[in-house]
C-alpha positions in Angstrom: -42.5 -18.7 6.4 -44.5 -15.3 7.5 -43.6 -11.7 5.7 -42.3 -10.9 8.9 -39.4 -13.5 8.9 -38.3 -13.0 5.1 -38.0 -9.1 6.0 -36.0 -9.8 9.6 -33.6 -12.1 7.4 -33.0 -9.5 4.5 -32.4 -7.1 6.8 -29.6 -9.0 8.8 -28.1 -9.6 5.4 -27.9 -6.1 4.2 -26.1 -5.4 8.3 -24.0 -8.1 7.7 -23.2 -6.6 3.9 -22.9 -3.4 5.4 -20.0 -4.7 7.5 -18.4 -6.7 5.5 -18.1 -3.2 2.5 -16.8 -1.3 5.5 -14.5 -3.5 6.3 -13.2 -4.3 2.5 -13.3 -0.3 2.1 -11.3 -0.1 5.1 -8.6 -2.6 4.1 -8.2 -1.1 0.6 -7.6 2.2 2.6 -4.8 0.6 4.0 -3.2 -0.9 1.0 -3.9 2.6 -0.6 -1.5 4.2 1.9 0.9 1.1 1.4 0.9 1.7 -2.3 1.9 5.2 -1.7 4.1 4.9 0.6 5.9 2.1 -1.3 6.0 4.4 -4.7 7.2 7.5 -2.8 10.5 5.2 -1.7 10.7 3.8 -5.0 11.1 7.6 -6.7 13.9 8.5 -3.6 15.8 5.3 -5.0 15.8 6.4 -8.3 16.8 10.1 -7.8 19.6 8.6 -5.4 20.7 5.9 -8.6 20.9 8.6 -11.1 22.6 11.0 -9.2 25.3 8.8 -8.7 24.7 8.2 -12.1 25.4 11.5 -13.2 28.3 11.7 -10.6 30.9 9.3 -11.6 34.2 10.9 -10.5 32.4 10.8 -6.9 31.5 7.9 -6.6 34.1 5.7 -3.9 36.2 2.8 -6.1 36.4 -0.6 -4.7 39.5 0.0 -2.7 37.9 3.1 -0.6 35.2 0.9 -0.2 37.0 -2.1 1.3 38.7 0.1 3.5 36.0 1.5 5.6 
């Protein structure tokens, strides 16, 4: 193998790695967005639960739920 072939193989390997790194970065970005979305949903659920538990008189009874 000549130097030019080694250089070409190295350059090809670097280009392939760059593509893989870019795809991985995009995947991580999408995953981070999903995590942030889920975090916001959990916060909303926790808030609703805390409000419901703080106002026990305003919660519907089992009879009221069954009549809907």
